[in-house]
mmJSON file of the N, C-alpha and C atoms, coordinates in Angstrom:
{"data_MODEL":{"atom_site":{
"group_PDB":["ATOM","ATOM","ATOM","ATOM","ATOM","ATOM","ATOM","ATOM","ATOM","ATOM","ATOM","ATOM","ATOM","ATOM","ATOM","ATOM","ATOM","ATOM","ATOM","ATOM","ATOM","ATOM","ATOM","ATOM","ATOM","ATOM","ATOM","ATOM","ATOM","ATOM","ATOM","ATOM","ATOM","ATOM","ATOM","ATOM","ATOM","ATOM","ATOM","ATOM","ATOM","ATOM","ATOM","ATOM","ATOM","ATOM","ATOM","ATOM","ATOM","ATOM","ATOM","ATOM","ATOM","ATOM","ATOM","ATOM","ATOM","ATOM","ATOM","ATOM","ATOM","ATOM","ATOM","ATOM","ATOM","ATOM","ATOM","ATOM","ATOM","ATOM","ATOM","ATOM","ATOM","ATOM","ATOM","ATOM","ATOM","ATOM","ATOM","ATOM","ATOM","ATOM","ATOM","ATOM","ATOM","ATOM","ATOM","ATOM","ATOM","ATOM","ATOM","ATOM","ATOM","ATOM","ATOM","ATOM","ATOM","ATOM","ATOM","ATOM","ATOM","ATOM","ATOM","ATOM","ATOM","ATOM","ATOM","ATOM","ATOM","ATOM","ATOM","ATOM","ATOM","ATOM","ATOM","ATOM","ATOM","ATOM","ATOM","ATOM","ATOM","ATOM","ATOM","ATOM","ATOM","ATOM","ATOM","ATOM","ATOM","ATOM","ATOM","ATOM","ATOM","ATOM","ATOM","ATOM","ATOM","ATOM","ATOM","ATOM","ATOM","ATOM","ATOM","ATOM","ATOM","ATOM","ATOM","ATOM","ATOM","ATOM","ATOM","ATOM","ATOM","ATOM","ATOM","ATOM","ATOM","ATOM","ATOM","ATOM","ATOM","ATOM","ATOM","ATOM","ATOM","ATOM","ATOM","ATOM","ATOM","ATOM","ATOM","ATOM","ATOM","ATOM","ATOM","ATOM","ATOM","ATOM","ATOM","ATOM","ATOM","ATOM","ATOM","ATOM","ATOM","ATOM","ATOM","ATOM","ATOM","ATOM","ATOM","ATOM","ATOM","ATOM","ATOM","ATOM","ATOM","ATOM","ATOM","ATOM","ATOM","ATOM","ATOM","ATOM","ATOM","ATOM","ATOM","ATOM","ATOM","ATOM","ATOM","ATOM","ATOM","ATOM","ATOM","ATOM","ATOM","ATOM","ATOM","ATOM","ATOM","ATOM","ATOM","ATOM","ATOM","ATOM","ATOM","ATOM","ATOM","ATOM","ATOM","ATOM","ATOM","ATOM","ATOM","ATOM","ATOM","ATOM","ATOM","ATOM"],
"id":[1,2,3,4,5,6,7,8,9,10,11,12,13,14,15,16,17,18,19,20,21,22,23,24,25,26,27,28,29,30,31,32,33,34,35,36,37,38,39,40,41,42,43,44,45,46,47,48,49,50,51,52,53,54,55,56,57,58,59,60,61,62,63,64,65,66,67,68,69,70,71,72,73,74,75,76,77,78,79,80,81,82,83,84,85,86,87,88,89,90,91,92,93,94,95,96,97,98,99,100,101,102,103,104,105,106,107,108,109,110,111,112,113,114,115,116,117,118,119,120,121,122,123,124,125,126,127,128,129,130,131,132,133,134,135,136,137,138,139,140,141,142,143,144,145,146,147,148,149,150,151,152,153,154,155,156,157,158,159,160,161,162,163,164,165,166,167,168,169,170,171,172,173,174,175,176,177,178,179,180,181,182,183,184,185,186,187,188,189,190,191,192,193,194,195,196,197,198,199,200,201,202,203,204,205,206,207,208,209,210,211,212,213,214,215,216,217,218,219,220,221,222,223,224,225,226,227,228,229,230,231,232,233,234,235,236,237,238,239,240],
"type_symbol":["N","C","C","N","C","C","N","C","C","N","C","C","N","C","C","N","C","C","N","C","C","N","C","C","N","C","C","N","C","C","N","C","C","N","C","C","N","C","C","N","C","C","N","C","C","N","C","C","N","C","C","N","C","C","N","C","C","N","C","C","N","C","C","N","C","C","N","C","C","N","C","C","N","C","C","N","C","C","N","C","C","N","C","C","N","C","C","N","C","C","N","C","C","N","C","C","N","C","C","N","C","C","N","C","C","N","C","C","N","C","C","N","C","C","N","C","C","N","C","C","N","C","C","N","C","C","N","C","C","N","C","C","N","C","C","N","C","C","N","C","C","N","C","C","N","C","C","N","C","C","N","C","C","N","C","C","N","C","C","N","C","C","N","C","C","N","C","C","N","C","C","N","C","C","N","C","C","N","C","C","N","C","C","N","C","C","N","C","C","N","C","C","N","C","C","N","C","C","N","C","C","N","C","C","N","C","C","N","C","C","N","C","C","N","C","C","N","C","C","N","C","C","N","C","C","N","C","C","N","C","C","N","C","C","N","C","C","N","C","C"],
"label_atom_id":["N","CA","C","N","CA","C","N","CA","C","N","CA","C","N","CA","C","N","CA","C","N","CA","C","N","CA","C","N","CA","C","N","CA","C","N","CA","C","N","CA","C","N","CA","C","N","CA","C","N","CA","C","N","CA","C","N","CA","C","N","CA","C","N","CA","C","N","CA","C","N","CA","C","N","CA","C","N","CA","C","N","CA","C","N","CA","C","N","CA","C","N","CA","C","N","CA","C","N","CA","C","N","CA","C","N","CA","C","N","CA","C","N","CA","C","N","CA","C","N","CA","C","N","CA","C","N","CA","C","N","CA","C","N","CA","C","N","CA","C","N","CA","C","N","CA","C","N","CA","C","N","CA","C","N","CA","C","N","CA","C","N","CA","C","N","CA","C","N","CA","C","N","CA","C","N","CA","C","N","CA","C","N","CA","C","N","CA","C","N","CA","C","N","CA","C","N","CA","C","N","CA","C","N","CA","C","N","CA","C","N","CA","C","N","CA","C","N","CA","C","N","CA","C","N","CA","C","N","CA","C","N","CA","C","N","CA","C","N","CA","C","N","CA","C","N","CA","C","N","CA","C","N","CA","C","N","CA","C","N","CA","C","N","CA","C","N","CA","C","N","CA","C","N","CA","C","N","CA","C"],
"label_alt_id":[null,null,null,null,null,null,null,null,null,null,null,null,null,null,null,null,null,null,null,null,null,null,null,null,null,null,null,null,null,null,null,null,null,null,null,null,null,null,null,null,null,null,null,null,null,null,null,null,null,null,null,null,null,null,null,null,null,null,null,null,null,null,null,null,null,null,null,null,null,null,null,null,null,null,null,null,null,null,null,null,null,null,null,null,null,null,null,null,null,null,null,null,null,null,null,null,null,null,null,null,null,null,null,null,null,null,null,null,null,null,null,null,null,null,null,null,null,null,null,null,null,null,null,null,null,null,null,null,null,null,null,null,null,null,null,null,null,null,null,null,null,null,null,null,null,null,null,null,null,null,null,null,null,null,null,null,null,null,null,null,null,null,null,null,null,null,null,null,null,null,null,null,null,null,null,null,null,null,null,null,null,null,null,null,null,null,null,null,null,null,null,null,null,null,null,null,null,null,null,null,null,null,null,null,null,null,null,null,null,null,null,null,null,null,null,null,null,null,null,null,null,null,null,null,null,null,null,null,null,null,null,null,null,null,null,null,null,null,null,null],
"label_comp_id":["UNK","UNK","UNK","UNK","UNK","UNK","UNK","UNK","UNK","UNK","UNK","UNK","UNK","UNK","UNK","UNK","UNK","UNK","UNK","UNK","UNK","UNK","UNK","UNK","UNK","UNK","UNK","UNK","UNK","UNK","UNK","UNK","UNK","UNK","UNK","UNK","UNK","UNK","UNK","UNK","UNK","UNK","UNK","UNK","UNK","UNK","UNK","UNK","UNK","UNK","UNK","UNK","UNK","UNK","UNK","UNK","UNK","UNK","UNK","UNK","UNK","UNK","UNK","UNK","UNK","UNK","UNK","UNK","UNK","UNK","UNK","UNK","UNK","UNK","UNK","UNK","UNK","UNK","UNK","UNK","UNK","UNK","UNK","UNK","UNK","UNK","UNK","UNK","UNK","UNK","UNK","UNK","UNK","UNK","UNK","UNK","UNK","UNK","UNK","UNK","UNK","UNK","UNK","UNK","UNK","UNK","UNK","UNK","UNK","UNK","UNK","UNK","UNK","UNK","UNK","UNK","UNK","UNK","UNK","UNK","UNK","UNK","UNK","UNK","UNK","UNK","UNK","UNK","UNK","UNK","UNK","UNK","UNK","UNK","UNK","UNK","UNK","UNK","UNK","UNK","UNK","UNK","UNK","UNK","UNK","UNK","UNK","UNK","UNK","UNK","UNK","UNK","UNK","UNK","UNK","UNK","UNK","UNK","UNK","UNK","UNK","UNK","UNK","UNK","UNK","UNK","UNK","UNK","UNK","UNK","UNK","UNK","UNK","UNK","UNK","UNK","UNK","UNK","UNK","UNK","UNK","UNK","UNK","UNK","UNK","UNK","UNK","UNK","UNK","UNK","UNK","UNK","UNK","UNK","UNK","UNK","UNK","UNK","UNK","UNK","UNK","UNK","UNK","UNK","UNK","UNK","UNK","UNK","UNK","UNK","UNK","UNK","UNK","UNK","UNK","UNK","UNK","UNK","UNK","UNK","UNK","UNK","UNK","UNK","UNK","UNK","UNK","UNK","UNK","UNK","UNK","UNK","UNK","UNK","UNK","UNK","UNK","UNK","UNK","UNK"],
"label_asym_id":["A","A","A","A","A","A","A","A","A","A","A","A","A","A","A","A","A","A","A","A","A","A","A","A","A","A","A","A","A","A","A","A","A","A","A","A","A","A","A","A","A","A","A","A","A","A","A","A","A","A","A","A","A","A","A","A","A","A","A","A","A","A","A","A","A","A","A","A","A","A","A","A","A","A","A","A","A","A","A","A","A","A","A","A","A","A","A","A","A","A","A","A","A","A","A","A","A","A","A","A","A","A","A","A","A","A","A","A","A","A","A","A","A","A","A","A","A","A","A","A","A","A","A","A","A","A","A","A","A","A","A","A","A","A","A","A","A","A","A","A","A","A","A","A","A","A","A","A","A","A","A","A","A","A","A","A","A","A","A","A","A","A","A","A","A","A","A","A","A","A","A","A","A","A","A","A","A","A","A","A","A","A","A","A","A","A","A","A","A","A","A","A","A","A","A","A","A","A","A","A","A","A","A","A","A","A","A","A","A","A","A","A","A","A","A","A","A","A","A","A","A","A","A","A","A","A","A","A","A","A","A","A","A","A","A","A","A","A","A","A"],
"label_entity_id":["1","1","1","1","1","1","1","1","1","1","1","1","1","1","1","1","1","1","1","1","1","1","1","1","1","1","1","1","1","1","1","1","1","1","1","1","1","1","1","1","1","1","1","1","1","1","1","1","1","1","1","1","1","1","1","1","1","1","1","1","1","1","1","1","1","1","1","1","1","1","1","1","1","1","1","1","1","1","1","1","1","1","1","1","1","1","1","1","1","1","1","1","1","1","1","1","1","1","1","1","1","1","1","1","1","1","1","1","1","1","1","1","1","1","1","1","1","1","1","1","1","1","1","1","1","1","1","1","1","1","1","1","1","1","1","1","1","1","1","1","1","1","1","1","1","1","1","1","1","1","1","1","1","1","1","1","1","1","1","1","1","1","1","1","1","1","1","1","1","1","1","1","1","1","1","1","1","1","1","1","1","1","1","1","1","1","1","1","1","1","1","1","1","1","1","1","1","1","1","1","1","1","1","1","1","1","1","1","1","1","1","1","1","1","1","1","1","1","1","1","1","1","1","1","1","1","1","1","1","1","1","1","1","1","1","1","1","1","1","1"],
"label_seq_id":[1,1,1,2,2,2,3,3,3,4,4,4,5,5,5,6,6,6,7,7,7,8,8,8,9,9,9,10,10,10,11,11,11,12,12,12,13,13,13,14,14,14,15,15,15,16,16,16,17,17,17,18,18,18,19,19,19,20,20,20,21,21,21,22,22,22,23,23,23,24,24,24,25,25,25,26,26,26,27,27,27,28,28,28,29,29,29,30,30,30,31,31,31,32,32,32,33,33,33,34,34,34,35,35,35,36,36,36,37,37,37,38,38,38,39,39,39,40,40,40,41,41,41,42,42,42,43,43,43,44,44,44,45,45,45,46,46,46,47,47,47,48,48,48,49,49,49,50,50,50,51,51,51,52,52,52,53,53,53,54,54,54,55,55,55,56,56,56,57,57,57,58,58,58,59,59,59,60,60,60,61,61,61,62,62,62,63,63,63,64,64,64,65,65,65,66,66,66,67,67,67,68,68,68,69,69,69,70,70,70,71,71,71,72,72,72,73,73,73,74,74,74,75,75,75,76,76,76,77,77,77,78,78,78,79,79,79,80,80,80],
"pdbx_PDB_ins_code":[null,null,null,null,null,null,null,null,null,null,null,null,null,null,null,null,null,null,null,null,null,null,null,null,null,null,null,null,null,null,null,null,null,null,null,null,null,null,null,null,null,null,null,null,null,null,null,null,null,null,null,null,null,null,null,null,null,null,null,null,null,null,null,null,null,null,null,null,null,null,null,null,null,null,null,null,null,null,null,null,null,null,null,null,null,null,null,null,null,null,null,null,null,null,null,null,null,null,null,null,null,null,null,null,null,null,null,null,null,null,null,null,null,null,null,null,null,null,null,null,null,null,null,null,null,null,null,null,null,null,null,null,null,null,null,null,null,null,null,null,null,null,null,null,null,null,null,null,null,null,null,null,null,null,null,null,null,null,null,null,null,null,null,null,null,null,null,null,null,null,null,null,null,null,null,null,null,null,null,null,null,null,null,null,null,null,null,null,null,null,null,null,null,null,null,null,null,null,null,null,null,null,null,null,null,null,null,null,null,null,null,null,null,null,null,null,null,null,null,null,null,null,null,null,null,null,null,null,null,null,null,null,null,null,null,null,null,null,null,null],
"Cartn_x":[21.515,22.129,21.705,21.355,20.916,22.156,22.042,23.141,23.661,22.784,23.196,24.05,23.617,24.38,25.758,25.785,27.033,27.948,27.515,28.405,28.932,28.176,28.613,29.606,29.347,30.218,31.537,31.541,32.78,33.641,33.012,33.832,34.293,33.467,33.978,35.177,35.101,36.223,37.5,37.312,38.491,39.127,38.245,38.77,39.545,38.923,39.617,40.954,40.991,42.199,43.305,42.924,43.869,44.07,43.327,43.521,43.061,42.026,41.546,40.118,39.767,38.454,37.572,36.248,35.349,35.6,35.924,36.22,37.422,38.385,39.586,39.221,38.412,37.91,37.226,36.434,35.789,36.759,37.808,38.819,39.604,39.863,40.577,39.733,38.449,37.493,36.927,37.234,36.666,35.158,34.636,33.211,33.095,31.923,31.788,31.694,32.194,32.066,30.609,29.662,28.289,27.831,28.403,28.108,28.463,29.676,30.178,29.364,29.194,28.492,27.039,26.409,25.035,24.965,25.906,25.976,26.146,26.91,27.13,26.005,25.079,23.959,23.023,22.656,21.803,20.371,19.966,18.669,18.568,19.543,19.577,20.158,21.46,22.186,21.818,21.458,21.202,22.596,22.941,24.256,24.131,24.845,24.805,26.12,26.033,27.123,28.227,27.936,28.997,29.682,28.983,29.625,30.548,30.06,30.864,32.158,32.052,33.22,34.231,33.69,34.574,35.289,34.587,35.123,36.219,35.908,36.864,38.134,37.917,39.116,39.948,39.261,39.978,40.848,40.381,41.066,42.009,41.953,42.812,42.361,41.044,40.47,39.564,39.654,38.809,37.375,36.344,35.056,34.929,35.722,35.726,36.21,37.374,37.905,36.926,36.351,35.406,34.245,33.679,32.511,32.888,34.099,34.633,35.062,34.048,34.347,33.239,33.534,32.555,31.205,31.254,30.034,28.976,29.43,28.483,28.129,28.576,28.295,26.912,26.338,25.107,24.087,23.801,22.921,21.397,20.585,19.132,18.621,17.431,16.757,16.267,16.575,16.05,14.645,14.261,12.919,11.969,10.913,9.901,8.741],
"Cartn_y":[72.227,72.614,74.052,74.302,75.667,76.442,77.797,78.638,78.317,77.934,77.626,76.294,75.377,74.118,74.39,75.277,75.651,76.309,77.223,77.917,76.87,75.98,74.971,74.074,73.642,72.781,73.417,74.729,75.482,75.59,75.937,75.988,74.568,73.58,72.219,71.848,72.13,71.859,72.65,73.9,74.73,74.143,73.738,73.197,71.919,71.054,69.698,69.994,70.875,71.176,71.715,72.416,73.018,72.188,71.095,70.196,70.805,71.635,72.272,71.838,71.764,71.421,72.703,72.446,73.59,74.509,73.865,74.716,75.553,75.078,75.825,76.991,76.8,77.818,78.877,78.534,79.521,80.369,79.724,80.465,81.456,80.975,81.829,83.068,82.852,83.865,84.768,84.383,85.193,84.99,83.851,83.533,82.335,82.042,80.915,79.649,78.576,77.26,76.914,77.351,77.025,77.741,78.914,79.639,78.819,78.233,77.413,76.122,75.469,74.175,74.399,75.477,75.779,75.934,76.629,76.881,75.568,74.642,73.424,72.396,72.601,71.763,71.877,70.718,70.839,71.357,71.138,71.567,72.979,73.596,74.987,75.916,75.771,76.447,77.915,78.661,80.138,80.752,81.537,82.138,83.572,84.483,85.882,86.189,87.223,87.58,88.041,88.652,89.099,87.845,86.788,85.575,84.994,84.892,84.43,85.234,86.53,87.44,87.184,86.999,86.67,85.338,84.348,83.069,83.123,83.837,84.036,84.801,85.792,86.459,85.532,84.657,83.737,82.812,82.428,81.532,82.239,83.497,84.394,84.261,84.163,84.073,85.257,85.835,86.992,86.46,87.313,86.932,86.541,87.275,86.954,85.566,85.136,83.882,82.797,83.065,82.138,81.778,82.853,82.578,82.16,82.256,81.795,80.309,79.519,78.054,77.209,75.964,75.168,75.036,75.105,75.01,75.989,77.113,78.238,78.251,77.414,77.52,77.001,76.081,75.465,75.547,76.715,76.887,76.864,76.289,76.326,77.825,78.027,79.314,79.452,80.578,80.845,81.409,82.0,82.554,81.433,81.243,80.155,80.771],
"Cartn_z":[-6.918,-5.649,-5.368,-4.125,-3.69,-3.382,-3.243,-2.924,-1.46,-0.606,0.754,0.73,-0.077,-0.177,-0.857,-1.789,-2.468,-1.51,-0.695,0.286,1.226,1.72,2.697,2.004,0.805,0.048,-0.188,-0.513,-0.748,0.528,1.63,2.84,3.254,3.045,3.367,2.543,1.248,0.405,0.826,1.121,1.574,2.782,3.727,5.0,4.689,3.892,3.653,2.898,1.95,1.245,2.194,3.176,4.077,5.388,5.445,6.637,7.927,7.912,9.139,9.434,10.685,11.11,11.23,11.293,11.359,12.573,13.707,14.919,14.7,13.997,13.639,12.647,11.732,10.854,11.682,12.659,13.499,14.22,14.825,15.524,14.53,13.403,12.386,11.958,11.909,11.446,12.57,13.841,14.931,15.11,14.758,14.974,15.889,16.425,17.264,16.5,17.028,16.331,15.967,16.858,16.542,15.191,14.97,13.727,12.521,12.592,11.389,11.342,12.44,12.447,12.017,12.447,11.99,10.479,9.874,8.502,7.733,8.269,7.627,7.797,8.709,8.916,7.802,7.071,5.888,6.211,7.499,7.866,8.176,8.75,9.217,8.15,7.916,6.965,6.616,7.598,7.342,7.451,6.481,6.484,5.925,6.606,6.072,5.26,4.493,3.666,4.608,5.686,6.732,7.252,7.558,8.01,6.948,5.759,4.611,4.541,4.622,4.537,5.685,6.868,7.984,7.839,7.414,7.206,6.05,5.039,3.89,4.446,5.261,5.824,6.644,7.406,8.27,7.395,6.182,5.336,4.419,4.33,3.492,2.033,1.87,0.506,0.263,-0.873,-1.233,-1.557,-1.417,-1.819,-3.236,-4.063,-5.554,-5.789,-5.097,-5.288,-4.692,-3.537,-2.988,-3.89,-4.508,-5.334,-6.78,-7.15,-8.446,-8.32,-8.064,-7.828,-8.523,-8.808,-9.507,-8.774,-7.441,-6.627,-7.021,-7.561,-7.858,-9.378,-10.16,-11.619,-11.986,-11.314,-11.67,-10.47,-10.101,-8.941,-9.426,-8.601,-8.79,-8.627,-9.334,-9.154,-7.71,-7.125,-5.748,-5.762,-6.909,-7.002,-7.492,-6.851,-7.232,-7.861],
"occupancy":[1.0,1.0,1.0,1.0,1.0,1.0,1.0,1.0,1.0,1.0,1.0,1.0,1.0,1.0,1.0,1.0,1.0,1.0,1.0,1.0,1.0,1.0,1.0,1.0,1.0,1.0,1.0,1.0,1.0,1.0,1.0,1.0,1.0,1.0,1.0,1.0,1.0,1.0,1.0,1.0,1.0,1.0,1.0,1.0,1.0,1.0,1.0,1.0,1.0,1.0,1.0,1.0,1.0,1.0,1.0,1.0,1.0,1.0,1.0,1.0,1.0,1.0,1.0,1.0,1.0,1.0,1.0,1.0,1.0,1.0,1.0,1.0,1.0,1.0,1.0,1.0,1.0,1.0,1.0,1.0,1.0,1.0,1.0,1.0,1.0,1.0,1.0,1.0,1.0,1.0,1.0,1.0,1.0,1.0,1.0,1.0,1.0,1.0,1.0,1.0,1.0,1.0,1.0,1.0,1.0,1.0,1.0,1.0,1.0,1.0,1.0,1.0,1.0,1.0,1.0,1.0,1.0,1.0,1.0,1.0,1.0,1.0,1.0,1.0,1.0,1.0,1.0,1.0,1.0,1.0,1.0,1.0,1.0,1.0,1.0,1.0,1.0,1.0,1.0,1.0,1.0,1.0,1.0,1.0,1.0,1.0,1.0,1.0,1.0,1.0,1.0,1.0,1.0,1.0,1.0,1.0,1.0,1.0,1.0,1.0,1.0,1.0,1.0,1.0,1.0,1.0,1.0,1.0,1.0,1.0,1.0,1.0,1.0,1.0,1.0,1.0,1.0,1.0,1.0,1.0,1.0,1.0,1.0,1.0,1.0,1.0,1.0,1.0,1.0,1.0,1.0,1.0,1.0,1.0,1.0,1.0,1.0,1.0,1.0,1.0,1.0,1.0,1.0,1.0,1.0,1.0,1.0,1.0,1.0,1.0,1.0,1.0,1.0,1.0,1.0,1.0,1.0,1.0,1.0,1.0,1.0,1.0,1.0,1.0,1.0,1.0,1.0,1.0,1.0,1.0,1.0,1.0,1.0,1.0,1.0,1.0,1.0,1.0,1.0,1.0],
"B_iso_or_equiv":[0.0,0.0,0.0,0.0,0.0,0.0,0.0,0.0,0.0,0.0,0.0,0.0,0.0,0.0,0.0,0.0,0.0,0.0,0.0,0.0,0.0,0.0,0.0,0.0,0.0,0.0,0.0,0.0,0.0,0.0,0.0,0.0,0.0,0.0,0.0,0.0,0.0,0.0,0.0,0.0,0.0,0.0,0.0,0.0,0.0,0.0,0.0,0.0,0.0,0.0,0.0,0.0,0.0,0.0,0.0,0.0,0.0,0.0,0.0,0.0,0.0,0.0,0.0,0.0,0.0,0.0,0.0,0.0,0.0,0.0,0.0,0.0,0.0,0.0,0.0,0.0,0.0,0.0,0.0,0.0,0.0,0.0,0.0,0.0,0.0,0.0,0.0,0.0,0.0,0.0,0.0,0.0,0.0,0.0,0.0,0.0,0.0,0.0,0.0,0.0,0.0,0.0,0.0,0.0,0.0,0.0,0.0,0.0,0.0,0.0,0.0,0.0,0.0,0.0,0.0,0.0,0.0,0.0,0.0,0.0,0.0,0.0,0.0,0.0,0.0,0.0,0.0,0.0,0.0,0.0,0.0,0.0,0.0,0.0,0.0,0.0,0.0,0.0,0.0,0.0,0.0,0.0,0.0,0.0,0.0,0.0,0.0,0.0,0.0,0.0,0.0,0.0,0.0,0.0,0.0,0.0,0.0,0.0,0.0,0.0,0.0,0.0,0.0,0.0,0.0,0.0,0.0,0.0,0.0,0.0,0.0,0.0,0.0,0.0,0.0,0.0,0.0,0.0,0.0,0.0,0.0,0.0,0.0,0.0,0.0,0.0,0.0,0.0,0.0,0.0,0.0,0.0,0.0,0.0,0.0,0.0,0.0,0.0,0.0,0.0,0.0,0.0,0.0,0.0,0.0,0.0,0.0,0.0,0.0,0.0,0.0,0.0,0.0,0.0,0.0,0.0,0.0,0.0,0.0,0.0,0.0,0.0,0.0,0.0,0.0,0.0,0.0,0.0,0.0,0.0,0.0,0.0,0.0,0.0,0.0,0.0,0.0,0.0,0.0,0.0],
"pdbx_formal_charge":[null,null,null,null,null,null,null,null,null,null,null,null,null,null,null,null,null,null,null,null,null,null,null,null,null,null,null,null,null,null,null,null,null,null,null,null,null,null,null,null,null,null,null,null,null,null,null,null,null,null,null,null,null,null,null,null,null,null,null,null,null,null,null,null,null,null,null,null,null,null,null,null,null,null,null,null,null,null,null,null,null,null,null,null,null,null,null,null,null,null,null,null,null,null,null,null,null,null,null,null,null,null,null,null,null,null,null,null,null,null,null,null,null,null,null,null,null,null,null,null,null,null,null,null,null,null,null,null,null,null,null,null,null,null,null,null,null,null,null,null,null,null,null,null,null,null,null,null,null,null,null,null,null,null,null,null,null,null,null,null,null,null,null,null,null,null,null,null,null,null,null,null,null,null,null,null,null,null,null,null,null,null,null,null,null,null,null,null,null,null,null,null,null,null,null,null,null,null,null,null,null,null,null,null,null,null,null,null,null,null,null,null,null,null,null,null,null,null,null,null,null,null,null,null,null,null,null,null,null,null,null,null,null,null,null,null,null,null,null,null],
"auth_seq_id":[1,1,1,2,2,2,3,3,3,4,4,4,5,5,5,6,6,6,7,7,7,8,8,8,9,9,9,10,10,10,11,11,11,12,12,12,13,13,13,14,14,14,15,15,15,16,16,16,17,17,17,18,18,18,19,19,19,20,20,20,21,21,21,22,22,22,23,23,23,24,24,24,25,25,25,26,26,26,27,27,27,28,28,28,29,29,29,30,30,30,31,31,31,32,32,32,33,33,33,34,34,34,35,35,35,36,36,36,37,37,37,38,38,38,39,39,39,40,40,40,41,41,41,42,42,42,43,43,43,44,44,44,45,45,45,46,46,46,47,47,47,48,48,48,49,49,49,50,50,50,51,51,51,52,52,52,53,53,53,54,54,54,55,55,55,56,56,56,57,57,57,58,58,58,59,59,59,60,60,60,61,61,61,62,62,62,63,63,63,64,64,64,65,65,65,66,66,66,67,67,67,68,68,68,69,69,69,70,70,70,71,71,71,72,72,72,73,73,73,74,74,74,75,75,75,76,76,76,77,77,77,78,78,78,79,79,79,80,80,80],
"auth_comp_id":["UNK","UNK","UNK","UNK","UNK","UNK","UNK","UNK","UNK","UNK","UNK","UNK","UNK","UNK","UNK","UNK","UNK","UNK","UNK","UNK","UNK","UNK","UNK","UNK","UNK","UNK","UNK","UNK","UNK","UNK","UNK","UNK","UNK","UNK","UNK","UNK","UNK","UNK","UNK","UNK","UNK","UNK","UNK","UNK","UNK","UNK","UNK","UNK","UNK","UNK","UNK","UNK","UNK","UNK","UNK","UNK","UNK","UNK","UNK","UNK","UNK","UNK","UNK","UNK","UNK","UNK","UNK","UNK","UNK","UNK","UNK","UNK","UNK","UNK","UNK","UNK","UNK","UNK","UNK","UNK","UNK","UNK","UNK","UNK","UNK","UNK","UNK","UNK","UNK","UNK","UNK","UNK","UNK","UNK","UNK","UNK","UNK","UNK","UNK","UNK","UNK","UNK","UNK","UNK","UNK","UNK","UNK","UNK","UNK","UNK","UNK","UNK","UNK","UNK","UNK","UNK","UNK","UNK","UNK","UNK","UNK","UNK","UNK","UNK","UNK","UNK","UNK","UNK","UNK","UNK","UNK","UNK","UNK","UNK","UNK","UNK","UNK","UNK","UNK","UNK","UNK","UNK","UNK","UNK","UNK","UNK","UNK","UNK","UNK","UNK","UNK","UNK","UNK","UNK","UNK","UNK","UNK","UNK","UNK","UNK","UNK","UNK","UNK","UNK","UNK","UNK","UNK","UNK","UNK","UNK","UNK","UNK","UNK","UNK","UNK","UNK","UNK","UNK","UNK","UNK","UNK","UNK","UNK","UNK","UNK","UNK","UNK","UNK","UNK","UNK","UNK","UNK","UNK","UNK","UNK","UNK","UNK","UNK","UNK","UNK","UNK","UNK","UNK","UNK","UNK","UNK","UNK","UNK","UNK","UNK","UNK","UNK","UNK","UNK","UNK","UNK","UNK","UNK","UNK","UNK","UNK","UNK","UNK","UNK","UNK","UNK","UNK","UNK","UNK","UNK","UNK","UNK","UNK","UNK","UNK","UNK","UNK","UNK","UNK","UNK"],
"auth_asym_id":["A","A","A","A","A","A","A","A","A","A","A","A","A","A","A","A","A","A","A","A","A","A","A","A","A","A","A","A","A","A","A","A","A","A","A","A","A","A","A","A","A","A","A","A","A","A","A","A","A","A","A","A","A","A","A","A","A","A","A","A","A","A","A","A","A","A","A","A","A","A","A","A","A","A","A","A","A","A","A","A","A","A","A","A","A","A","A","A","A","A","A","A","A","A","A","A","A","A","A","A","A","A","A","A","A","A","A","A","A","A","A","A","A","A","A","A","A","A","A","A","A","A","A","A","A","A","A","A","A","A","A","A","A","A","A","A","A","A","A","A","A","A","A","A","A","A","A","A","A","A","A","A","A","A","A","A","A","A","A","A","A","A","A","A","A","A","A","A","A","A","A","A","A","A","A","A","A","A","A","A","A","A","A","A","A","A","A","A","A","A","A","A","A","A","A","A","A","A","A","A","A","A","A","A","A","A","A","A","A","A","A","A","A","A","A","A","A","A","A","A","A","A","A","A","A","A","A","A","A","A","A","A","A","A","A","A","A","A","A","A"],
"auth_atom_id":["N","CA","C","N","CA","C","N","CA","C","N","CA","C","N","CA","C","N","CA","C","N","CA","C","N","CA","C","N","CA","C","N","CA","C","N","CA","C","N","CA","C","N","CA","C","N","CA","C","N","CA","C","N","CA","C","N","CA","C","N","CA","C","N","CA","C","N","CA","C","N","CA","C","N","CA","C","N","CA","C","N","CA","C","N","CA","C","N","CA","C","N","CA","C","N","CA","C","N","CA","C","N","CA","C","N","CA","C","N","CA","C","N","CA","C","N","CA","C","N","CA","C","N","CA","C","N","CA","C","N","CA","C","N","CA","C","N","CA","C","N","CA","C","N","CA","C","N","CA","C","N","CA","C","N","CA","C","N","CA","C","N","CA","C","N","CA","C","N","CA","C","N","CA","C","N","CA","C","N","CA","C","N","CA","C","N","CA","C","N","CA","C","N","CA","C","N","CA","C","N","CA","C","N","CA","C","N","CA","C","N","CA","C","N","CA","C","N","CA","C","N","CA","C","N","CA","C","N","CA","C","N","CA","C","N","CA","C","N","CA","C","N","CA","C","N","CA","C","N","CA","C","N","CA","C","N","CA","C","N","CA","C","N","CA","C","N","CA","C","N","CA","C","N","CA","C","N","CA","C"],
"pdbx_PDB_model_num":[1,1,1,1,1,1,1,1,1,1,1,1,1,1,1,1,1,1,1,1,1,1,1,1,1,1,1,1,1,1,1,1,1,1,1,1,1,1,1,1,1,1,1,1,1,1,1,1,1,1,1,1,1,1,1,1,1,1,1,1,1,1,1,1,1,1,1,1,1,1,1,1,1,1,1,1,1,1,1,1,1,1,1,1,1,1,1,1,1,1,1,1,1,1,1,1,1,1,1,1,1,1,1,1,1,1,1,1,1,1,1,1,1,1,1,1,1,1,1,1,1,1,1,1,1,1,1,1,1,1,1,1,1,1,1,1,1,1,1,1,1,1,1,1,1,1,1,1,1,1,1,1,1,1,1,1,1,1,1,1,1,1,1,1,1,1,1,1,1,1,1,1,1,1,1,1,1,1,1,1,1,1,1,1,1,1,1,1,1,1,1,1,1,1,1,1,1,1,1,1,1,1,1,1,1,1,1,1,1,1,1,1,1,1,1,1,1,1,1,1,1,1,1,1,1,1,1,1,1,1,1,1,1,1,1,1,1,1,1,1]
}}}
C-alpha cells in the first residue's frame, strides 16, 4: 500500500466509523467537497499535509492519532 492509499483508507475508515459522508467531512474541515473526493480517487489522490491537518481538525483527530493506525504500519517504499 502506498502512503496516498493509506491516507485515503484512513479517512474512509474514520468516516464510516462516524457515519459521515465525504461531503460532510469537507464541511467539517472547511474544504471543498472536490478536495475530499479528489483525495479519495485512486487515480488522482494528491494530498497535502495541510489538507490532512484540516480534515483531521474537522474530525477532532490529532495528526499523531491519525497516523498511529494500522494503515500506516506496512507502507511501500516511496523511493524507487
